[in-house]
C-alpha positions in Angstrom: -12.3 -6.8 16.1 -15.9 -7.5 15.0 -16.1 -8.1 11.3 -18.8 -5.4 11.2 -16.2 -2.8 12.1 -13.9 -3.5 9.1 -15.4 -0.6 7.1 -14.6 1.8 10.0 -11.0 0.5 10.0 -10.7 1.1 6.2 -12.1 4.7 6.6 -9.8 5.5 9.5 -6.8 4.3 7.6 -7.7 6.3 4.6 -8.3 9.5 6.7 -4.6 9.3 7.7 -3.7 9.7 4.0 -2.7 6.0 3.6 -3.5 4.7 0.2 -5.0 1.2 0.2 -4.7 -1.1 -2.7 -7.9 -2.3 -4.4 -7.3 -5.8 -2.9 -7.0 -4.3 0.6 -10.2 -2.3 0.2 -12.0 -5.5 -1.0 -10.8 -7.4 2.0 -11.9 -4.7 4.4 -15.5 -4.7 3.0 -17.6 -6.6 5.5 -19.7 -9.5 4.3 -23.5 -8.9 4.0 -24.2 -12.1 5.9 -25.5 -10.9 9.3 -24.2 -14.0 11.1 -20.6 -13.2 9.9 -20.8 -9.6 11.1 -21.1 -10.8 14.7 -17.9 -12.9 14.5 -14.5 -11.7 15.7 -11.7 -11.2 13.3 -8.2 -12.1 14.6 -5.2 -11.1 12.6 -2.3 -8.7 12.1 -1.9 -5.4 10.4 1.2 -4.9 8.3 2.1 -1.4 7.0 5.1 -1.2 4.6 6.6 2.3 3.9 8.3 2.4 0.5 11.1 4.9 0.2 14.1 5.5 -2.0 16.6 6.0 0.8 19.1 3.5 2.3 18.1 1.7 5.5 19.0 3.4 8.7 21.5 1.2 10.5 22.2 1.6 14.2 24.9 -0.1 16.2 23.6 -1.8 19.2 26.0 -2.4 22.1 26.1 -5.7 23.9 24.6 -5.9 27.3 26.4 -8.0 29.8 24.6 -10.2 32.2 
């Protein structure tokens, strides 16, 4: 993703109702340096859902072969 599109990513995430921490918002603010805006950003996106329920466990059967 081009670094210049980070603000669009932040806006799209917030439109879903996702609350971003201040640290996340700061990291999604593109740099003012025009040479940096042309660079690609490679990374991962991790979303953690916090809940007060036990984990859902499912039994997985073995597959032969």
